[in-house]
N, CA, C and O atoms as CSV, one atom per row, in Angstrom:
chain,resi,resn,atom,element,x,y,z
A,1,MET,N,N,-17.743,-16.596,11.136
A,1,MET,CA,C,-16.905,-16.089,10.081
A,1,MET,C,C,-15.866,-14.823,10.990
A,1,MET,O,O,-16.200,-13.997,11.839
A,2,ARG,N,N,-14.529,-15.128,10.372
A,2,ARG,CA,C,-13.754,-14.500,11.043
A,2,ARG,C,C,-13.383,-13.558,10.681
A,2,ARG,O,O,-13.326,-13.596,9.452
A,3,ALA,N,N,-12.925,-12.236,11.248
A,3,ALA,CA,C,-12.650,-10.794,10.763
A,3,ALA,C,C,-11.356,-10.869,10.212
A,3,ALA,O,O,-10.607,-11.828,10.396
A,4,LYS,N,N,-11.070,-9.841,9.515
A,4,LYS,CA,C,-9.731,-9.887,8.531
A,4,LYS,C,C,-9.820,-8.358,8.714
A,4,LYS,O,O,-10.825,-7.672,8.901
A,5,ARG,N,N,-8.147,-7.883,8.584
A,5,ARG,CA,C,-8.108,-6.166,8.709
A,5,ARG,C,C,-7.732,-6.141,7.131
A,5,ARG,O,O,-7.233,-6.907,6.306
A,6,VAL,N,N,-8.265,-4.799,7.185
A,6,VAL,CA,C,-8.259,-4.163,6.009
A,6,VAL,C,C,-7.936,-2.652,5.766
A,6,VAL,O,O,-8.630,-1.716,6.164
A,7,ALA,N,N,-6.730,-2.558,5.023
A,7,ALA,CA,C,-6.436,-1.027,4.679
A,7,ALA,C,C,-6.479,-0.685,3.560
A,7,ALA,O,O,-6.103,-1.341,2.588
A,8,VAL,N,N,-7.152,0.870,3.570
A,8,VAL,CA,C,-7.592,1.009,1.803
A,8,VAL,C,C,-6.621,2.499,2.001
A,8,VAL,O,O,-6.891,3.366,2.831
A,9,VAL,N,N,-5.516,2.550,1.091
A,9,VAL,CA,C,-4.689,3.422,1.003
A,9,VAL,C,C,-4.852,4.160,-0.518
A,9,VAL,O,O,-5.119,3.608,-1.586
A,10,VAL,N,N,-4.595,5.631,-0.244
A,10,VAL,CA,C,-5.020,6.502,-1.444
A,10,VAL,C,C,-3.918,7.541,-1.218
A,10,VAL,O,O,-3.571,7.804,-0.066
A,11,PRO,N,N,-3.481,8.009,-2.039
A,11,PRO,CA,C,-2.852,9.393,-1.982
A,11,PRO,C,C,-3.674,10.712,-1.936
A,11,PRO,O,O,-4.753,10.709,-2.529
A,12,ARG,N,N,-3.257,11.887,-1.263
A,12,ARG,CA,C,-3.630,12.616,-1.366
A,12,ARG,C,C,-2.832,13.718,-1.770
A,12,ARG,O,O,-1.625,13.477,-1.759
A,13,LEU,N,N,-3.229,15.082,-2.194
A,13,LEU,CA,C,-2.366,16.079,-3.189
A,13,LEU,C,C,-1.313,15.582,-3.872
A,13,LEU,O,O,-0.121,15.821,-3.676
A,14,VAL,N,N,-1.744,14.967,-4.583
A,14,VAL,CA,C,-0.944,14.516,-5.946
A,14,VAL,C,C,-0.635,15.221,-6.936
A,14,VAL,O,O,-0.035,14.737,-7.895
A,15,VAL,N,N,-0.961,16.378,-6.877
A,15,VAL,CA,C,-0.906,17.304,-7.868
A,15,VAL,C,C,0.682,17.876,-8.542
A,15,VAL,O,O,1.050,18.206,-9.669
A,16,SER,N,N,1.258,17.796,-7.372
A,16,SER,CA,C,2.771,18.084,-7.586
A,16,SER,C,C,3.729,17.045,-7.621
A,16,SER,O,O,4.942,17.198,-7.767
A,17,SER,N,N,2.968,15.716,-7.443
A,17,SER,CA,C,3.937,14.449,-7.634
A,17,SER,C,C,4.055,14.338,-9.452
A,17,SER,O,O,3.386,14.911,-10.312
A,18,ALA,N,N,5.097,13.438,-9.568
A,18,ALA,CA,C,5.142,12.904,-10.730
A,18,ALA,C,C,3.794,12.207,-10.999
A,18,ALA,O,O,3.065,11.615,-10.202
A,19,PHE,N,N,3.623,12.450,-12.481
A,19,PHE,CA,C,1.938,11.025,-12.976
A,19,PHE,C,C,2.422,9.902,-13.838
A,19,PHE,O,O,3.157,10.093,-14.807
A,20,PRO,N,N,1.974,8.680,-13.447
A,20,PRO,CA,C,1.385,8.558,-12.320
A,20,PRO,C,C,1.942,8.676,-11.238
A,20,PRO,O,O,3.171,8.748,-11.263
A,21,PRO,N,N,1.281,8.734,-9.999
A,21,PRO,CA,C,2.085,8.652,-8.849
A,21,PRO,C,C,2.232,6.999,-8.562
A,21,PRO,O,O,1.339,6.432,-7.933
A,22,ILE,N,N,3.056,6.475,-8.910
A,22,ILE,CA,C,3.294,4.846,-8.375
A,22,ILE,C,C,4.883,5.051,-8.510
A,22,ILE,O,O,5.621,5.932,-8.952
A,23,GLY,N,N,5.048,3.681,-7.855
A,23,GLY,CA,C,6.428,3.167,-7.870
A,23,GLY,C,C,7.590,4.246,-7.292
A,23,GLY,O,O,7.115,5.025,-6.466
A,24,GLN,N,N,8.528,4.371,-7.475
A,24,GLN,CA,C,9.790,4.783,-6.828
A,24,GLN,C,C,9.700,6.652,-6.810
A,24,GLN,O,O,10.543,7.385,-6.293
A,25,VAL,N,N,8.440,7.093,-7.525
A,25,VAL,CA,C,8.127,8.368,-7.017
A,25,VAL,C,C,7.687,8.833,-5.549
A,25,VAL,O,O,7.478,9.985,-5.170
A,26,TRP,N,N,7.623,7.972,-5.024
A,26,TRP,CA,C,7.069,8.223,-3.538
A,26,TRP,C,C,8.682,7.768,-2.476
A,26,TRP,O,O,8.535,7.483,-1.287
A,27,GLY,N,N,9.696,7.771,-2.941
A,27,GLY,CA,C,10.757,7.885,-2.648
A,27,GLY,C,C,10.921,7.036,-1.347
A,27,GLY,O,O,10.753,5.828,-1.517
A,28,ASP,N,N,11.259,7.506,0.100
A,28,ASP,CA,C,11.134,7.189,1.203
A,28,ASP,C,C,9.981,7.025,2.241
A,28,ASP,O,O,9.868,6.456,3.326
A,29,GLU,N,N,9.064,7.875,1.321
A,29,GLU,CA,C,7.659,7.866,2.200
A,29,GLU,C,C,7.128,6.479,2.829
A,29,GLU,O,O,7.096,5.668,1.904
A,30,SER,N,N,6.793,6.014,3.766
A,30,SER,CA,C,5.737,4.951,4.096
A,30,SER,C,C,4.802,5.492,5.022
A,30,SER,O,O,4.609,6.613,5.490
A,31,ILE,N,N,4.122,4.040,5.189
A,31,ILE,CA,C,2.496,4.402,6.282
A,31,ILE,C,C,2.706,3.089,7.389
A,31,ILE,O,O,3.074,1.929,7.206
A,32,LYS,N,N,2.379,3.687,8.365
A,32,LYS,CA,C,2.395,2.605,9.358
A,32,LYS,C,C,1.065,1.691,9.447
A,32,LYS,O,O,-0.041,2.229,9.401
A,33,ILE,N,N,1.153,0.828,9.525
A,33,ILE,CA,C,0.425,-0.363,9.497
A,33,ILE,C,C,0.810,-1.645,10.360
A,33,ILE,O,O,1.992,-1.972,10.461
A,34,ASP,N,N,-0.186,-2.352,10.968
A,34,ASP,CA,C,0.144,-3.467,11.401
A,34,ASP,C,C,1.096,-4.690,10.903
A,34,ASP,O,O,0.944,-5.196,9.791
A,35,ALA,N,N,2.027,-5.092,11.764
A,35,ALA,CA,C,2.806,-6.017,11.178
A,35,ALA,C,C,2.096,-7.082,10.756
A,35,ALA,O,O,0.989,-7.440,11.160
A,36,GLY,N,N,3.091,-7.804,9.543
A,36,GLY,CA,C,2.198,-9.063,8.790
A,36,GLY,C,C,2.285,-9.007,7.258
A,36,GLY,O,O,2.933,-8.206,6.584
A,37,ASN,N,N,1.620,-9.865,6.904
A,37,ASN,CA,C,1.565,-9.981,5.402
A,37,ASN,C,C,0.148,-9.483,4.728
A,37,ASN,O,O,-0.915,-9.790,5.269
A,38,TYR,N,N,0.182,-8.703,3.527
A,38,TYR,CA,C,-0.978,-8.115,3.098
A,38,TYR,C,C,-1.045,-8.730,1.645
A,38,TYR,O,O,-0.011,-9.189,1.159
A,39,VAL,N,N,-2.248,-8.755,0.923
A,39,VAL,CA,C,-2.405,-8.633,-0.311
A,39,VAL,C,C,-3.156,-7.689,-1.038
A,39,VAL,O,O,-4.337,-7.554,-0.717
A,40,ASP,N,N,-2.730,-7.061,-1.890
A,40,ASP,CA,C,-3.572,-5.984,-2.416
A,40,ASP,C,C,-4.692,-6.505,-3.565
A,40,ASP,O,O,-4.446,-7.112,-4.607
A,41,VAL,N,N,-6.017,-6.069,-3.036
A,41,VAL,CA,C,-7.293,-7.087,-3.947
A,41,VAL,C,C,-7.170,-6.520,-5.487
A,41,VAL,O,O,-7.770,-7.202,-6.317
A,42,PHE,N,N,-6.397,-5.241,-6.030
A,42,PHE,CA,C,-6.670,-5.177,-7.345
A,42,PHE,C,C,-5.668,-5.478,-8.066
A,42,PHE,O,O,-5.735,-5.481,-9.295
A,43,THR,N,N,-4.225,-5.875,-7.173
A,43,THR,CA,C,-2.847,-6.290,-8.174
A,43,THR,C,C,-2.484,-7.192,-7.822
A,43,THR,O,O,-1.633,-7.562,-8.631
A,44,GLU,N,N,-2.653,-8.407,-6.457
A,44,GLU,CA,C,-2.774,-9.132,-5.857
A,44,GLU,C,C,-1.093,-9.424,-5.169
A,44,GLU,O,O,-0.594,-10.381,-4.576
A,45,THR,N,N,-0.574,-8.070,-5.601
A,45,THR,CA,C,0.656,-7.985,-5.108
A,45,THR,C,C,0.866,-8.212,-3.405
A,45,THR,O,O,0.169,-7.506,-2.676
A,46,GLU,N,N,1.623,-8.987,-2.902
A,46,GLU,CA,C,1.823,-9.204,-1.610
A,46,GLU,C,C,2.809,-8.072,-0.867
A,46,GLU,O,O,3.775,-7.708,-1.537
A,47,VAL,N,N,2.670,-7.586,0.243
A,47,VAL,CA,C,3.258,-6.770,0.819
A,47,VAL,C,C,3.507,-6.981,2.192
A,47,VAL,O,O,2.544,-7.126,2.945
A,48,LYS,N,N,4.983,-7.030,2.747
A,48,LYS,CA,C,4.919,-7.217,3.793
A,48,LYS,C,C,5.097,-5.986,4.925
A,48,LYS,O,O,5.572,-4.893,4.618
A,49,SER,N,N,4.806,-6.206,5.794
A,49,SER,CA,C,5.174,-5.324,6.777
A,49,SER,C,C,5.611,-5.284,8.041
A,49,SER,O,O,4.924,-6.057,8.708
A,50,ASN,N,N,6.516,-4.694,8.757
A,50,ASN,CA,C,7.345,-4.931,10.180
A,50,ASN,C,C,6.814,-3.836,10.863
A,50,ASN,O,O,7.423,-3.583,11.902
A,51,GLY,N,N,5.524,-2.840,10.510
A,51,GLY,CA,C,5.149,-2.032,11.251
A,51,GLY,C,C,4.986,-0.652,10.513
A,51,GLY,O,O,4.351,0.305,10.958
A,52,TYR,N,N,5.673,-0.702,9.289
A,52,TYR,CA,C,5.530,0.267,8.527
A,52,TYR,C,C,5.718,-0.090,7.014
A,52,TYR,O,O,6.468,-1.063,6.933
A,53,VAL,N,N,5.349,0.304,5.920
A,53,VAL,CA,C,5.420,0.077,4.776
A,53,VAL,C,C,5.831,1.197,3.692
A,53,VAL,O,O,5.224,2.266,3.636
A,54,PRO,N,N,6.824,0.902,2.898
A,54,PRO,CA,C,7.351,1.946,1.763
A,54,PRO,C,C,5.813,2.125,1.205
A,54,PRO,O,O,5.019,1.186,1.133
A,55,LEU,N,N,5.479,3.666,0.768
A,55,LEU,CA,C,4.705,3.597,-0.206
A,55,LEU,C,C,4.780,3.116,-1.666
A,55,LEU,O,O,3.859,2.942,-2.464
A,56,SER,N,N,6.239,2.927,-1.834
A,56,SER,CA,C,6.620,2.522,-3.327
A,56,SER,C,C,6.219,0.992,-3.479
A,56,SER,O,O,5.887,0.502,-4.559
A,57,SER,N,N,6.276,0.370,-2.419
A,57,SER,CA,C,5.640,-0.797,-2.413
A,57,SER,C,C,4.065,-1.077,-2.626
A,57,SER,O,O,3.655,-1.986,-3.349
A,58,VAL,N,N,3.241,-0.202,-1.922
A,58,VAL,CA,C,2.113,-0.386,-1.974
A,58,VAL,C,C,1.171,0.196,-3.211
A,58,VAL,O,O,0.084,-0.184,-3.645
A,59,PHE,N,N,2.256,1.529,-3.680
A,59,PHE,CA,C,1.392,2.074,-5.007
A,59,PHE,C,C,2.624,1.313,-6.092
A,59,PHE,O,O,3.241,2.185,-6.704
A,60,SER,N,N,2.938,0.329,-6.325
A,60,SER,CA,C,3.798,-0.189,-7.349
A,60,SER,C,C,3.375,-0.472,-8.674
A,60,SER,O,O,4.105,-0.496,-9.665
A,61,GLU,N,N,1.985,-0.715,-8.628
A,61,GLU,CA,C,1.584,-0.845,-9.978
A,61,GLU,C,C,0.359,0.217,-9.911
A,61,GLU,O,O,0.234,0.740,-11.019
A,62,LEU,N,N,-0.398,0.609,-9.159
A,62,LEU,CA,C,-1.547,1.612,-9.099
A,62,LEU,C,C,-1.538,2.629,-7.932
A,62,LEU,O,O,-1.123,2.208,-6.852
A,63,PRO,N,N,-1.985,4.046,-8.026
A,63,PRO,CA,C,-2.332,4.850,-7.122
A,63,PRO,C,C,-3.227,4.782,-6.283
A,63,PRO,O,O,-3.862,5.794,-5.987
A,64,LEU,N,N,-3.547,3.276,-5.566
A,64,LEU,CA,C,-4.254,3.122,-4.725
A,64,LEU,C,C,-4.143,1.581,-4.501
A,64,LEU,O,O,-3.707,0.709,-5.252
A,65,ALA,N,N,-4.734,1.497,-3.087
A,65,ALA,CA,C,-4.634,0.111,-2.779
A,65,ALA,C,C,-5.656,-0.542,-1.535
A,65,ALA,O,O,-5.942,0.103,-0.526
A,66,VAL,N,N,-6.067,-1.715,-1.763
A,66,VAL,CA,C,-7.254,-2.292,-0.555
A,66,VAL,C,C,-6.032,-3.369,0.080
A,66,VAL,O,O,-5.533,-4.320,-0.522
A,67,LEU,N,N,-5.813,-3.039,1.078
A,67,LEU,CA,C,-4.694,-4.348,1.626
A,67,LEU,C,C,-5.628,-5.315,2.562
A,67,LEU,O,O,-6.519,-4.819,3.252
A,68,ILE,N,N,-5.419,-6.470,2.548
A,68,ILE,CA,C,-6.173,-7.479,3.039
A,68,ILE,C,C,-4.939,-8.485,4.059
A,68,ILE,O,O,-4.036,-9.219,3.657
A,69,LYS,N,N,-5.258,-8.227,5.126
A,69,LYS,CA,C,-4.245,-9.149,6.053
A,69,LYS,C,C,-4.375,-10.814,5.805
A,69,LYS,O,O,-5.432,-11.432,5.678
A,70,GLY,N,N,-3.248,-11.273,5.777
A,70,GLY,CA,C,-3.362,-12.484,5.694
A,70,GLY,C,C,-3.129,-13.577,6.952
A,70,GLY,O,O,-3.510,-13.222,8.067
A,71,LYS,N,N,-2.715,-14.461,6.844
A,71,LYS,CA,C,-2.885,-15.610,8.046
A,71,LYS,C,C,-1.443,-15.179,8.572
A,71,LYS,O,O,-0.954,-15.733,9.556
């Protein structure tokens, strides 16, 4: 069995953020993650990383994500 890279992404301290904390609410904020193509297991959204990913992409539909790196 081949191991895959997984990233679990959740916001913290969102009380002062707009509700729900999804999409453009995150502005220019980003996370550092290995370059490659990922798929969110909850939304099936594809996320492409060049080393950084905008949180507005990661949290485009839900305020949490489990990203699995593809091939």
